[in-house]
C-alpha positions as CSV (number, residue, x, y, z in Angstrom):
1,X,-15.5,-12.1,-21.5
2,X,-16.5,-13.1,-18.0
3,X,-19.7,-11.4,-16.9
4,X,-19.9,-9.3,-13.7
5,X,-22.0,-10.6,-10.9
6,X,-24.5,-8.7,-9.0
7,X,-24.2,-8.2,-5.2
8,X,-26.6,-10.4,-3.3
9,X,-26.6,-11.9,0.2
10,X,-25.2,-15.4,0.1
11,X,-25.2,-18.0,2.7
12,X,-22.0,-18.2,4.8
13,X,-19.5,-20.7,3.5
14,X,-16.3,-22.2,4.7
15,X,-13.5,-21.5,4.3
16,X,17.3,-5.6,1.8
17,X,17.6,-4.6,-1.5
18,X,17.0,-1.4,-3.5
19,X,14.0,-1.2,-5.7
20,X,14.6,-2.5,-9.2
21,X,13.1,-1.2,-12.4
22,X,9.9,-3.1,-13.3
23,X,7.3,-3.2,-16.1
24,X,4.4,-0.7,-15.7
25,X,2.0,-3.5,-14.9
26,X,4.0,-4.7,-11.9
27,X,3.9,-3.3,-8.4
28,X,7.1,-3.3,-6.2
29,X,8.2,-6.7,-5.3
30,X,6.4,-8.4,-8.2
31,X,2.7,-8.0,-7.1
32,X,0.7,-7.6,-10.3
33,X,-0.9,-4.2,-10.5
34,X,-4.6,-3.9,-11.4
35,X,-5.3,-1.9,-14.6
36,X,-6.7,1.5,-13.7
37,X,-7.3,4.9,-15.2
38,X,-5.6,8.0,-13.9
39,X,-7.1,9.1,-10.7
40,X,-8.7,5.8,-9.8
41,X,-7.5,3.7,-7.0
42,X,-5.6,0.6,-8.3
43,X,-7.6,-1.6,-5.9
44,X,-10.9,-0.6,-7.7
45,X,-9.9,-2.8,-10.6
46,X,-10.3,-5.9,-8.4
47,X,-7.9,-8.7,-7.9
48,X,-6.6,-11.6,-10.0
49,X,-10.0,-12.8,-11.4
50,X,-10.8,-9.3,-12.7
51,X,-7.4,-8.5,-14.1
52,X,-8.1,-9.0,-17.8
53,X,-11.4,-7.3,-18.0
54,X,-12.7,-3.7,-17.8
55,X,-15.1,-3.3,-14.9
56,X,-18.3,-1.4,-15.5
57,X,-19.7,0.9,-12.8
58,X,-21.6,-1.8,-11.1
59,X,-18.5,-4.0,-10.9
60,X,-16.4,-1.2,-9.5
61,X,-19.1,-0.4,-6.9
62,X,-19.1,-4.1,-5.9
63,X,-15.3,-4.2,-5.6
64,X,-15.4,-1.1,-3.5
65,X,-17.9,-2.6,-1.1
66,X,-15.7,-5.7,-0.7
67,X,-12.6,-3.6,-0.2
68,X,-14.3,-1.4,2.4
69,X,-15.6,-4.5,4.2
70,X,-12.3,-6.2,4.0
71,X,-10.5,-3.2,5.5
72,X,-12.9,-3.2,8.5
73,X,-12.4,-6.9,9.0
74,X,-8.6,-6.7,8.8
75,X,-8.7,-3.9,11.3
76,X,-10.9,-5.7,13.7
77,X,-9.6,-9.3,13.3
78,X,-6.1,-9.0,12.0
79,X,-4.8,-10.8,8.9
80,X,-5.0,-14.4,10.1
81,X,-8.4,-13.9,11.8
82,X,-10.2,-12.7,8.6
83,X,-12.2,-15.2,6.5
84,X,-13.9,-14.6,3.2
85,X,-17.1,-15.5,5.1
86,X,-16.6,-12.4,7.2
87,X,-16.0,-10.1,4.3
88,X,-19.0,-11.2,2.2
89,X,-21.3,-11.1,5.3
90,X,-20.3,-7.6,6.1
91,X,-20.6,-6.5,2.5
92,X,-23.9,-8.2,1.9
93,X,-22.5,-9.9,-1.2
94,X,-22.5,-13.6,-2.2
95,X,-19.5,-15.8,-2.2
96,X,-19.9,-16.3,-5.9
97,X,-19.7,-12.6,-6.5
98,X,-16.6,-12.3,-4.3
99,X,-14.8,-14.8,-6.4
100,X,-15.5,-12.9,-9.6
101,X,-13.2,-10.2,-8.3
102,X,-10.8,-11.7,-5.8
103,X,-9.2,-15.2,-5.5
104,X,-9.1,-15.2,-1.7
105,X,-8.4,-12.9,1.3
106,X,-4.7,-12.6,0.3
107,X,-5.8,-11.3,-3.1
108,X,-8.1,-8.8,-1.4
109,X,-5.3,-7.7,0.9
110,X,-2.9,-7.2,-2.0
111,X,-5.5,-5.0,-3.7
112,X,-5.6,-2.8,-0.6
113,X,-1.8,-2.9,-0.5
114,X,-1.6,-1.5,-4.1
115,X,-3.3,1.7,-3.0
116,X,-0.9,2.1,0.0
117,X,2.2,1.4,-2.3
118,X,1.0,3.9,-4.9
119,X,0.4,6.6,-2.3
120,X,3.7,5.9,-0.6
121,X,5.5,6.0,-3.9
122,X,3.9,9.4,-4.5
123,X,5.2,10.5,-1.1
124,X,8.7,9.4,-2.0
125,X,8.5,11.3,-5.3
126,X,7.4,14.4,-3.5
127,X,10.3,14.6,-1.1
128,X,11.7,18.1,-1.4
129,X,15.3,19.3,-1.7
130,X,15.9,20.6,1.8
131,X,18.1,23.6,2.0
132,X,19.9,24.3,5.3
133,X,17.8,27.3,6.3
134,X,14.3,28.1,7.6
135,X,12.7,27.6,4.2
136,X,14.2,24.1,4.0
137,X,12.8,23.3,7.5
138,X,9.4,24.6,6.4
139,X,9.2,22.4,3.3
140,X,10.4,19.4,5.3
141,X,7.7,20.0,8.0
142,X,5.1,20.1,5.2
143,X,6.3,16.8,3.7
144,X,6.3,15.1,7.1
145,X,2.7,16.2,7.7
146,X,1.8,14.8,4.3
147,X,3.4,11.5,5.3
148,X,1.3,11.5,8.5
149,X,-1.9,11.9,6.4
150,X,-1.0,9.1,3.9
151,X,0.0,6.7,6.7
152,X,-3.3,7.4,8.5
153,X,-5.3,6.6,5.3
154,X,-3.6,3.2,5.0
155,X,-2.8,2.5,8.6
156,X,-4.5,-0.9,8.8
157,X,-2.6,-2.2,5.8
158,X,0.7,-0.8,6.9
159,X,0.3,-2.1,10.4
160,X,-0.4,-5.6,9.1
161,X,2.5,-5.3,6.6
162,X,4.9,-4.4,9.4
163,X,4.3,-7.8,11.0
164,X,6.3,-10.1,8.8
165,X,4.9,-13.3,10.4
166,X,1.3,-12.3,9.5
167,X,1.6,-11.9,5.7
168,X,3.1,-13.9,2.8
169,X,6.7,-13.3,2.1
170,X,6.2,-11.7,-1.3
171,X,3.7,-9.2,0.2
172,X,6.1,-8.3,3.0
173,X,8.8,-7.8,0.3
174,X,6.6,-5.2,-1.3
175,X,6.6,-3.2,1.9
176,X,10.3,-3.4,2.3
177,X,10.9,-2.1,-1.2
178,X,8.5,0.7,-0.5
179,X,10.5,1.7,2.6
180,X,13.8,1.6,0.8
181,X,12.3,3.8,-1.9
182,X,11.3,6.5,0.6
183,X,14.7,6.2,2.4
184,X,16.5,6.8,-0.9
185,X,14.3,9.8,-1.6
186,X,15.1,11.2,1.9
187,X,18.8,10.6,1.4
188,X,18.8,12.6,-1.9
189,X,16.5,15.4,-0.7
190,X,18.2,15.9,2.6
191,X,21.8,16.0,1.2
192,X,21.4,17.7,-2.3
193,X,21.9,21.2,-1.0
194,X,24.9,20.3,1.2
195,X,26.6,18.4,-1.6
196,X,26.0,21.2,-4.0
197,X,27.8,23.4,-1.6
198,X,30.7,21.0,-1.4
199,X,29.8,19.7,2.1
200,X,29.3,16.0,2.7
201,X,27.1,14.8,5.6
202,X,28.3,11.5,7.1
203,X,26.5,8.1,7.0
204,X,23.6,9.6,5.1
205,X,21.9,6.3,4.1
206,X,21.9,5.1,7.7
207,X,20.7,8.4,8.9
208,X,17.8,8.4,6.4
209,X,16.8,4.9,7.4
210,X,16.9,5.8,11.1
211,X,14.8,8.8,10.5
212,X,12.3,6.9,8.5
213,X,12.0,4.2,11.2
214,X,11.3,6.9,13.7
215,X,8.7,8.5,11.4
216,X,7.0,5.1,10.9
217,X,7.0,4.1,14.5
218,X,5.4,7.3,15.7
219,X,2.7,6.9,13.0
220,X,2.2,3.3,14.1
221,X,1.5,4.4,17.6
222,X,-0.9,7.0,16.4
223,X,-2.7,4.4,14.3
224,X,-3.0,2.3,17.4
225,X,-4.9,5.2,19.0
226,X,-2.0,6.3,21.3
227,X,-2.9,9.9,22.2
228,X,-0.2,12.2,20.9
229,X,-0.4,15.8,19.6
230,X,-0.2,15.1,15.9
231,X,0.9,18.5,14.6
232,X,3.5,18.9,17.3
233,X,4.8,15.4,16.8
234,X,5.1,16.0,13.0
235,X,7.0,19.2,13.5
236,X,9.3,17.7,16.1
237,X,10.2,14.8,13.8
238,X,10.8,17.1,10.9
239,X,13.1,19.2,13.1
240,X,15.0,16.1,14.3
241,X,15.4,15.0,10.7
242,X,16.7,18.5,9.7
243,X,19.3,18.4,12.5
244,X,20.3,14.8,11.8
245,X,21.5,15.7,8.3
246,X,23.5,18.7,9.3
247,X,26.9,18.4,7.5
248,X,30.0,18.1,9.6
249,X,32.0,21.4,9.8
């Protein structure tokens, strides 16, 4: 078993398809998921070099320092601007220790992406059945607000992911599959009550995708520190989504 390194200051070095079923160890799009216990962030298991070993508390703490430092660096410098040098310098951890847990900066970013994908997958699974009444509008507003919160927690990763030219193709594919998963959940939740009543809204898949893109773009602007009234925007988007799926008479 490979030993876990201790953190120490090192000298600076150089440096659209629908989701398919997949094995439990795979994240959407083929990215290998880190082994993790219930309630623990997937990223805390580290990247490729740490995949086949169980990390002790010290190792998990080191991974978290690297992830936190990497998140700040990705936020400040963008994907291409970040070097492993920058991450280890901010974390106060040696290059040798970094490579015990991550292969490179892409591996570090994928670990952060795993957390975003898991939380967005949870959001998709939580999409409610929206009835065509005030109760339905209320639960939809609640879900949209939850989406705002999850997006804010992973804004840096999602922003980078939305720029296809900045990340490897397989990583971008993970994000696309995540979006399609949410879009499918929206389609089902927004139309279930109408279909049960024998009424069929038109162009529901396209409507869901359009609503999701609106939802994502507003959150993108918020993550870029554009000043918008968050609660009011969340409610307004929910109301627009509610009206968009109104079945034709």
